[in-house]
C-alpha positions as CSV (number, residue, x, y, z in Angstrom):
1,X,0.0,-0.1,0.0
2,X,1.9,1.3,1.3
3,X,4.0,2.5,-1.5
4,X,1.0,4.3,-3.0
5,X,0.2,6.9,-0.2
6,X,3.8,8.1,0.1
7,X,4.2,8.3,-3.8
8,X,1.0,10.3,-4.1
9,X,1.8,12.7,-1.3
10,X,5.2,13.5,-2.9
11,X,3.4,14.1,-6.4
12,X,0.7,16.1,-4.6
13,X,3.0,18.5,-3.0
14,X,5.4,18.9,-6.0
15,X,2.5,19.5,-8.6
16,X,0.7,21.7,-6.2
17,X,3.7,23.9,-5.5
18,X,4.2,24.4,-9.3
19,X,0.4,25.0,-9.8
20,X,0.2,27.4,-6.9
21,X,3.2,29.6,-8.4
22,X,1.5,29.5,-11.7
23,X,-1.7,30.9,-10.2
24,X,-0.3,33.0,-7.5
25,X,-0.7,36.2,-9.5
26,X,-4.5,35.6,-9.9
27,X,-5.5,35.3,-6.2
28,X,-4.2,35.8,-2.6
29,X,-7.3,35.0,-0.7
30,X,-9.4,32.1,-1.6
31,X,-13.0,32.9,-1.2
32,X,-16.0,30.5,-0.5
33,X,-18.1,29.0,-3.3
34,X,-21.2,30.6,-4.5
35,X,-24.1,31.4,-2.3
36,X,-26.7,29.0,-1.6
37,X,-30.4,29.1,-0.4
38,X,-32.2,26.2,1.4
39,X,-35.4,25.2,2.7
40,X,-36.1,23.6,6.2
41,X,-36.7,24.5,9.8
42,X,-34.2,26.4,12.0
43,X,-33.3,24.9,15.3
44,X,-32.9,26.9,18.6
45,X,-29.7,28.8,18.7
46,X,-29.3,28.4,14.9
47,X,-29.2,31.5,12.7
48,X,-31.3,31.9,9.6
49,X,-31.3,34.2,6.5
50,X,-29.9,33.3,3.2
51,X,-27.5,36.2,2.9
52,X,-26.3,36.5,6.4
53,X,-24.5,33.1,6.2
54,X,-21.9,34.6,4.0
55,X,-21.3,37.4,6.4
56,X,-20.9,34.9,9.2
57,X,-18.0,33.1,7.3
58,X,-20.0,29.8,7.2
59,X,-18.8,27.9,4.0
60,X,-21.6,27.2,1.6
61,X,-19.2,25.0,-0.4
62,X,-18.3,21.4,-1.1
63,X,-17.2,19.4,1.8
64,X,-13.5,19.1,0.4
65,X,-13.1,22.5,-1.1
66,X,-13.9,26.1,-0.6
67,X,-14.0,26.5,-4.4
68,X,-16.4,23.9,-5.3
69,X,-20.4,23.9,-5.0
70,X,-22.0,21.7,-2.5
71,X,-23.9,19.7,-5.1
72,X,-20.7,18.1,-5.9
73,X,-20.8,16.2,-2.6
74,X,-21.0,12.5,-2.9
75,X,-20.4,9.7,-0.4
76,X,-16.9,9.7,1.2
77,X,-14.7,11.7,-1.1
78,X,-16.5,10.8,-4.4
79,X,-17.9,13.5,-6.8
80,X,-21.3,14.1,-8.4
81,X,-21.9,16.5,-11.0
82,X,-22.3,20.1,-10.0
83,X,-25.9,20.1,-11.5
84,X,-27.0,17.3,-9.1
85,X,-30.1,17.9,-7.1
86,X,-29.7,17.9,-3.2
87,X,-32.3,16.8,-0.9
88,X,-32.0,17.6,2.8
89,X,-32.1,20.3,5.5
90,X,-29.5,23.0,6.2
91,X,-28.8,24.5,9.4
92,X,-26.4,27.3,10.4
93,X,-24.6,28.4,13.7
94,X,-22.2,31.3,13.7
95,X,-19.2,29.4,12.4
96,X,-20.7,26.0,11.3
97,X,-22.8,24.9,8.5
98,X,-24.9,21.7,9.0
99,X,-26.9,19.5,6.6
100,X,-29.1,16.5,7.4
101,X,-30.5,14.1,5.0
102,X,-31.9,10.5,4.6
103,X,-34.2,8.1,3.3
104,X,-36.9,5.5,4.4
105,X,-38.9,3.0,2.3
106,X,-41.7,1.3,4.3
107,X,-42.5,-1.7,2.0
108,X,-43.8,-5.0,1.1
109,X,-41.4,-7.0,-1.2
110,X,-41.9,-10.2,-2.9
111,X,-39.1,-11.4,-5.2
112,X,-40.7,-14.1,-7.1
113,X,-44.3,-13.1,-7.9
114,X,-45.1,-16.1,-10.0
115,X,-43.6,-18.5,-7.5
116,X,-41.6,-20.0,-10.2
117,X,-38.6,-21.0,-8.1
118,X,-37.6,-22.1,-4.7
119,X,-35.3,-19.0,-3.9
120,X,-37.6,-16.0,-4.0
121,X,-38.5,-14.6,-0.6
122,X,-41.0,-12.0,0.6
123,X,-41.0,-9.6,3.4
124,X,-42.2,-6.6,5.1
125,X,-39.2,-4.3,5.7
126,X,-37.9,-0.6,5.6
127,X,-34.5,0.0,3.9
128,X,-33.2,3.3,5.6
129,X,-30.4,5.6,6.4
130,X,-29.9,8.8,8.1
131,X,-26.7,11.3,7.6
132,X,-25.5,14.6,9.3
133,X,-22.6,16.5,8.3
134,X,-21.1,19.7,9.5
135,X,-18.2,22.0,8.0
136,X,-16.4,25.2,9.0
137,X,-13.6,27.4,7.7
138,X,-10.3,27.2,9.4
139,X,-8.5,30.4,8.7
140,X,-8.8,31.7,5.2
141,X,-7.7,28.6,3.2
142,X,-8.8,25.7,5.6
143,X,-11.9,23.8,5.7
144,X,-12.8,21.1,8.3
145,X,-15.8,18.7,8.0
146,X,-17.4,15.6,9.8
147,X,-19.8,13.2,8.7
148,X,-22.0,10.6,10.6
149,X,-24.2,8.0,8.9
150,X,-26.5,5.5,10.6
151,X,-28.8,2.7,9.5
152,X,-31.5,0.7,11.4
153,X,-31.5,-1.9,8.6
154,X,-30.6,-4.8,11.0
155,X,-33.1,-3.7,13.7
156,X,-36.1,-3.6,11.1
157,X,-35.0,-6.4,8.7
158,X,-32.9,-8.7,10.7
159,X,-29.4,-10.0,10.4
160,X,-30.3,-11.6,7.1
161,X,-31.4,-8.4,5.3
162,X,-34.1,-8.3,2.7
163,X,-34.9,-10.6,-0.3
164,X,-33.3,-9.7,-3.6
165,X,-32.9,-12.3,-6.2
166,X,-29.4,-13.1,-7.5
167,X,-27.8,-10.7,-4.9
168,X,-24.7,-12.1,-3.0
169,X,-22.1,-10.9,-0.2
170,X,-21.4,-11.2,3.2
171,X,-22.9,-13.7,5.5
172,X,-25.3,-14.5,8.3
173,X,-24.8,-17.2,11.1
174,X,-22.0,-18.5,9.3
175,X,-23.5,-18.9,6.0
176,X,-23.4,-16.8,2.7
177,X,-26.1,-14.3,2.1
178,X,-27.6,-15.3,-1.5
179,X,-30.6,-13.8,-2.9
180,X,-30.7,-11.4,0.0
181,X,-29.2,-7.9,0.4
182,X,-27.4,-7.7,3.7
183,X,-28.4,-5.0,6.3
184,X,-26.0,-2.1,6.6
185,X,-24.4,-1.4,10.0
186,X,-25.9,0.9,12.7
187,X,-22.7,3.0,12.3
188,X,-22.3,3.3,8.4
189,X,-20.0,6.3,8.6
190,X,-18.0,8.2,11.3
191,X,-15.4,10.4,9.6
192,X,-13.5,13.7,9.6
193,X,-11.9,15.5,6.9
194,X,-9.4,18.5,6.3
195,X,-8.9,20.4,3.0
196,X,-6.4,23.1,2.3
197,X,-6.8,25.4,-0.5
198,X,-3.5,26.2,-2.5
199,X,-5.4,28.3,-4.9
200,X,-8.8,28.5,-6.4
201,X,-8.1,25.5,-8.5
202,X,-5.8,23.4,-6.3
203,X,-6.8,21.6,-3.0
204,X,-5.1,19.1,-0.9
205,X,-7.1,17.0,1.5
206,X,-7.2,14.2,4.1
207,X,-9.8,12.1,5.2
208,X,-10.2,9.4,8.0
209,X,-13.2,7.2,8.7
210,X,-14.1,4.5,11.4
211,X,-16.1,3.4,9.4
212,X,-15.7,5.3,6.2
213,X,-15.4,4.9,2.4
214,X,-12.1,4.6,0.4
215,X,-11.5,6.0,-2.8
216,X,-12.8,3.0,-4.7
217,X,-15.9,2.8,-7.1
218,X,-18.6,5.4,-7.8
219,X,-20.6,7.3,-5.2
220,X,-22.3,4.8,-3.3
221,X,-25.8,3.8,-4.6
222,X,-27.9,5.4,-1.9
223,X,-26.3,8.8,-2.6
224,X,-26.4,8.7,-6.4
225,X,-29.5,11.0,-7.7
226,X,-30.1,8.3,-10.3
227,X,-30.8,5.6,-7.5
228,X,-32.5,7.8,-4.8
229,X,-36.2,6.6,-5.7
230,X,-35.2,2.9,-5.9
231,X,-35.3,1.0,-2.6
232,X,-33.1,-1.8,-3.7
233,X,-29.3,-2.1,-3.8
234,X,-27.8,-3.0,-7.1
235,X,-26.8,-6.5,-7.8
236,X,-23.3,-5.0,-8.8
237,X,-22.9,-3.7,-5.3
238,X,-20.0,-5.8,-4.5
239,X,-18.5,-5.0,-8.0
240,X,-18.3,-1.2,-7.4
241,X,-19.4,0.3,-4.2
242,X,-19.3,-2.6,-1.7
243,X,-16.6,-0.9,0.2
244,X,-18.8,2.2,1.3
245,X,-18.8,1.0,4.8
246,X,-15.2,0.0,5.9
247,X,-13.8,0.0,9.3
248,X,-10.7,1.8,9.1
249,X,-10.0,4.3,6.2
250,X,-7.4,6.9,5.4
251,X,-7.4,9.0,2.2
252,X,-5.0,11.6,0.8
253,X,-5.9,13.5,-2.3
254,X,-5.3,16.5,-4.4
255,X,-7.7,18.4,-6.8
256,X,-6.2,20.0,-9.8
257,X,-8.9,22.1,-11.5
258,X,-11.4,19.7,-12.9
259,X,-9.4,16.7,-11.9
260,X,-9.0,14.8,-8.6
261,X,-6.3,12.3,-7.6
262,X,-6.6,10.3,-4.4
263,X,-5.2,7.2,-2.6
264,X,-6.6,5.3,0.3
265,X,-5.4,2.6,2.9
266,X,-8.3,0.8,4.3
267,X,-9.5,-2.6,5.8
268,X,-10.4,-5.0,3.3
269,X,-12.7,-7.2,5.4
270,X,-16.3,-6.4,5.0
271,X,-18.2,-5.6,8.1
272,X,-19.0,-8.9,10.3
273,X,-22.3,-10.1,11.2
274,X,-22.7,-7.8,14.4
275,X,-24.1,-4.7,12.9
276,X,-24.0,-2.7,16.1
277,X,-20.3,-3.0,16.9
278,X,-17.1,-1.5,15.6
279,X,-14.9,-4.0,13.7
280,X,-11.2,-4.3,13.9
281,X,-9.2,-1.9,11.9
282,X,-6.7,-3.6,9.7
283,X,-5.4,-1.2,7.0
284,X,-4.4,-4.1,4.9
285,X,-5.8,-2.9,1.5
286,X,-5.3,0.0,-0.8
287,X,-7.1,2.0,-3.7
288,X,-6.4,4.8,-6.2
289,X,-9.0,6.9,-8.0
290,X,-8.9,9.5,-10.7
291,X,-12.0,11.7,-11.0
292,X,-12.8,14.2,-13.8
293,X,-15.7,16.6,-14.0
294,X,-15.4,18.3,-17.4
295,X,-18.7,20.3,-17.0
296,X,-21.5,21.0,-14.4
297,X,-23.5,18.1,-15.9
298,X,-20.9,15.2,-15.8
299,X,-18.8,13.4,-13.4
300,X,-16.5,10.6,-14.4
301,X,-14.1,8.3,-12.2
302,X,-11.8,5.3,-12.8
303,X,-10.6,3.4,-9.8
304,X,-8.7,0.5,-8.8
305,X,-8.1,-1.4,-5.5
306,X,-6.4,-4.5,-3.8
307,X,-9.0,-5.7,-1.2
308,X,-7.5,-8.3,1.4
309,X,-9.7,-11.1,2.3
310,X,-13.0,-9.3,1.9
311,X,-15.3,-12.2,2.8
312,X,-15.0,-13.9,6.3
313,X,-16.1,-17.3,4.8
314,X,-13.3,-17.2,2.2
315,X,-10.4,-15.8,4.4
316,X,-7.7,-16.9,1.9
317,X,-9.3,-15.2,-1.2
318,X,-8.2,-11.5,-2.1
319,X,-9.8,-9.3,-4.7
320,X,-8.5,-7.0,-7.1
321,X,-11.3,-4.6,-8.2
322,X,-11.4,-2.0,-11.1
323,X,-14.4,0.2,-11.8
324,X,-15.3,3.1,-14.1
325,X,-18.5,5.3,-14.1
326,X,-20.1,8.2,-15.6
327,X,-22.7,10.3,-13.8
328,X,-25.0,12.9,-15.8
329,X,-27.3,15.3,-14.2
330,X,-29.7,17.7,-16.0
331,X,-31.6,20.2,-13.9
332,X,-34.9,21.6,-15.5
333,X,-37.4,24.2,-14.5
334,X,-40.0,23.7,-11.8
335,X,-38.1,20.9,-9.8
336,X,-37.6,18.7,-12.6
337,X,-34.4,16.9,-13.2
338,X,-33.0,14.0,-15.1
339,X,-30.2,11.9,-13.6
340,X,-28.3,8.8,-15.1
341,X,-25.3,6.7,-14.1
342,X,-23.4,4.1,-16.1
343,X,-20.9,1.9,-14.4
344,X,-18.7,-1.0,-15.0
345,X,-16.9,-3.2,-12.4
346,X,-14.5,-6.0,-12.5
347,X,-13.5,-8.4,-9.6
348,X,-10.6,-10.7,-10.0
349,X,-9.2,-13.1,-7.7
350,X,-5.9,-15.4,-7.9
351,X,-6.4,-17.8,-10.8
352,X,-9.5,-16.4,-12.2
353,X,-10.1,-14.4,-15.3
354,X,-12.5,-12.1,-13.3
355,X,-16.2,-11.5,-13.1
356,X,-17.8,-8.4,-14.8
357,X,-20.8,-6.2,-13.7
358,X,-22.5,-3.4,-15.9
359,X,-25.3,-1.1,-14.5
360,X,-27.3,1.7,-16.3
361,X,-29.7,3.7,-14.2
362,X,-31.6,6.8,-14.6
363,X,-34.4,8.7,-12.5
364,X,-36.7,11.5,-14.0
365,X,-38.3,13.8,-11.5
366,X,-41.1,15.6,-12.6
367,X,-42.3,17.7,-9.7
368,X,-44.1,15.3,-7.6
369,X,-43.7,12.3,-9.9
370,X,-40.5,10.2,-10.0
371,X,-40.0,7.7,-12.8
372,X,-36.8,5.3,-12.4
373,X,-35.2,2.3,-14.1
374,X,-32.2,0.1,-13.6
375,X,-30.6,-2.5,-16.0
376,X,-27.7,-4.7,-14.7
377,X,-25.6,-7.4,-16.2
378,X,-23.6,-9.3,-13.6
379,X,-21.7,-12.5,-13.9
380,X,-22.3,-14.8,-10.7
381,X,-19.9,-17.6,-10.1
382,X,-20.9,-21.1,-8.5
383,X,-19.5,-19.7,-5.3
384,X,-21.3,-16.5,-5.3
385,X,-24.6,-18.1,-5.7
386,X,-23.9,-21.0,-3.3
387,X,-24.5,-23.7,-5.7
388,X,-23.4,-27.4,-5.3
389,X,-20.5,-27.8,-7.4
390,X,-21.3,-31.3,-8.0
391,X,-24.4,-30.4,-9.9
392,X,-23.4,-27.0,-11.3
393,X,-19.6,-27.4,-11.8
394,X,-16.8,-25.7,-10.1
395,X,-15.8,-22.1,-11.0
396,X,-18.8,-21.7,-13.7
397,X,-19.9,-18.4,-14.5
398,X,-23.6,-17.6,-14.8
399,X,-24.8,-14.4,-16.7
400,X,-27.7,-12.8,-15.0
401,X,-29.7,-9.8,-16.5
402,X,-32.0,-7.7,-14.3
403,X,-34.4,-4.8,-15.4
404,X,-36.3,-2.6,-13.0
405,X,-39.0,-0.2,-13.8
406,X,-40.8,1.9,-11.2
407,X,-42.4,5.1,-10.2
408,X,-43.6,6.9,-7.1
409,X,-45.7,10.1,-6.4
410,X,-45.4,12.5,-3.6
411,X,-48.7,12.8,-1.9
412,X,-47.7,14.8,1.2
413,X,-45.2,17.5,2.3
414,X,-44.9,18.1,6.1
415,X,-42.2,20.6,7.0
416,X,-38.8,19.4,5.7
417,X,-40.2,15.8,4.9
418,X,-42.0,14.6,1.8
419,X,-44.1,11.3,1.7
420,X,-44.5,9.4,-1.6
421,X,-46.5,6.1,-2.6
422,X,-44.8,4.0,-5.1
423,X,-43.7,0.5,-6.4
424,X,-41.7,-1.3,-9.0
425,X,-41.3,-4.5,-10.9
426,X,-38.0,-6.2,-11.5
427,X,-37.6,-8.6,-14.6
428,X,-34.7,-11.3,-14.4
429,X,-33.3,-13.5,-16.9
430,X,-30.5,-15.8,-16.0
431,X,-28.7,-18.9,-17.5
432,X,-31.1,-21.6,-18.2
433,X,-29.1,-23.9,-16.1
434,X,-30.7,-22.0,-13.0
435,X,-34.1,-22.5,-14.0
436,X,-34.7,-25.3,-11.6
437,X,-33.9,-22.8,-8.6
438,X,-35.2,-19.5,-9.8
439,X,-37.9,-20.5,-12.5
440,X,-37.6,-19.1,-16.0
441,X,-37.4,-15.4,-16.1
442,X,-38.8,-14.6,-12.7
443,X,-40.4,-11.4,-11.8
444,X,-40.1,-9.3,-8.5
445,X,-42.3,-6.8,-7.1
446,X,-42.9,-4.3,-4.3
447,X,-45.1,-1.5,-3.0
448,X,-43.8,1.3,-0.7
449,X,-44.2,4.4,1.3
450,X,-41.2,6.5,0.8
451,X,-40.1,9.3,3.3
452,X,-37.3,11.6,2.2
453,X,-36.4,15.5,2.6
454,X,-37.2,18.4,0.6
455,X,-35.1,19.6,-2.6
456,X,-32.8,22.3,-1.5
457,X,-32.7,25.2,-3.9
458,X,-29.2,26.1,-4.7
C-alpha cells in the first residue's frame, strides 16, 4: 500500500507547488463558493437568513473544497456533477454549516411473484439511512468537516437483510447471504476531513473514517441521484461500491482544477455479522481513484483497489477490483431533473479471469412524480450463488440480467419531509441452468411508502 500513499503525497506537493506558483498572481485569498439558499426549519440557537450566512463566514461549499459547489458532494470523497439535485435540511450556527438528509422505504417486497422457483423470498421491511454532516472554515484557506451516517436496517429487517434475487455478499450465522441484500451497519460512517486550498483551482485534502469509504468505485448507490427513488441495492454492489462501509479508512488527495487524484489505505474485510459493533481496523488494503468533472453536468471516475480477504467465509481469497463510472445530471425548470449513471466493475481473484458487472440506471423527477429504471448485467459464479459444485460445476460463471422499472408520487409535504407512494417490478433473466432454482425469467415486485427530505434550492 503502502507504496501508493507516499508516492501520491510526494506527487501532490510537487505538482501543487508548481500549480500554485502559476496561479499566485491571480489570487491571494481564497473565497467560498457561490451562495446557496435552502429550505428547512431552524433549530434553537441557529441563525437563519440566506445572505447572512456568508457574512458569518459559514462555508457554503463542497465538503472538500472552498471553491466547489455543495452539489458536487457524494459519498466519502466521491464527486457528483455540480448540477446534481440535493435533498436535505441545512442549518447554520455562527461558524458552522450543518446538513441532514436520509431516506426510508416502508414496503412489502416479494421477489418471485409467480412462485416459479424455490429461492424467491417476501418480506415487510424498511431500507433506511440517516446522515448528518457539518463543516467550517479554518483560517482563510482551511476547511474542516465531519460526517456521521446511521442505519436501522438490521433492527428492522434482521441480520439476514431483505430478499433480492441473485444478490450475494457477506454472511449471516456463518452462511453466505445469497438472494438477499445484507443489512447495513448501525454506524455506517463516522469520519472527519480537512482540506487546504493552495489556490482557487488546487486543493489538498485528508479523510479518515471509522467506518468510512475509501477512494474506490462510484458514489455509493444510496447517494446517487439516479438511484434515490429505488429502494433496492444494485446486484453489482460488490463489484463497485461494496466498500462504502469500511472499518478503518485513510485517504489523501489533491484536486487540480477539474481533476482529482486520491489514494486510500483501508480495511479489506467487509463488516461482520454484528451490525452494532465496531470491527477491527486492519489497514491491509489500498486503492487509487482519478475523478474528472469536465462540465457541471458530468462526473467521471476510474479506480482500482486491492482488497485483502473481504469475505470472512473465504479468508484466503483476495480481490483486485477495477471500476469506471459516468454520472450525468440535467436540472430543468419547476423542480424537474434527469439523472443517469453508467458504471462497470471487475472483480479478479488469484487464478481467475474475473467477473464483470455493468449497470445503467436513471431517474426522471417531474415535480411530484419520479420515474426510475435500472438495468444490470452481472456475472455470478458457482461460489457467489452458493451452488452445489457437483451439480453446477466448479468455477462456472452464470450471466444474470435484471431490469427494474418503477415510479413513485409525492402525496404529502410536512415541514422538511416529503412522503411518496410507489412501487416497481424487476424482471430477471439468467442462465437456463438455473431455471430449476429460480424458474424461467422470474419477476419481483414491491409496493412502498417513501419518506425523504425536501429539495434544496441552490
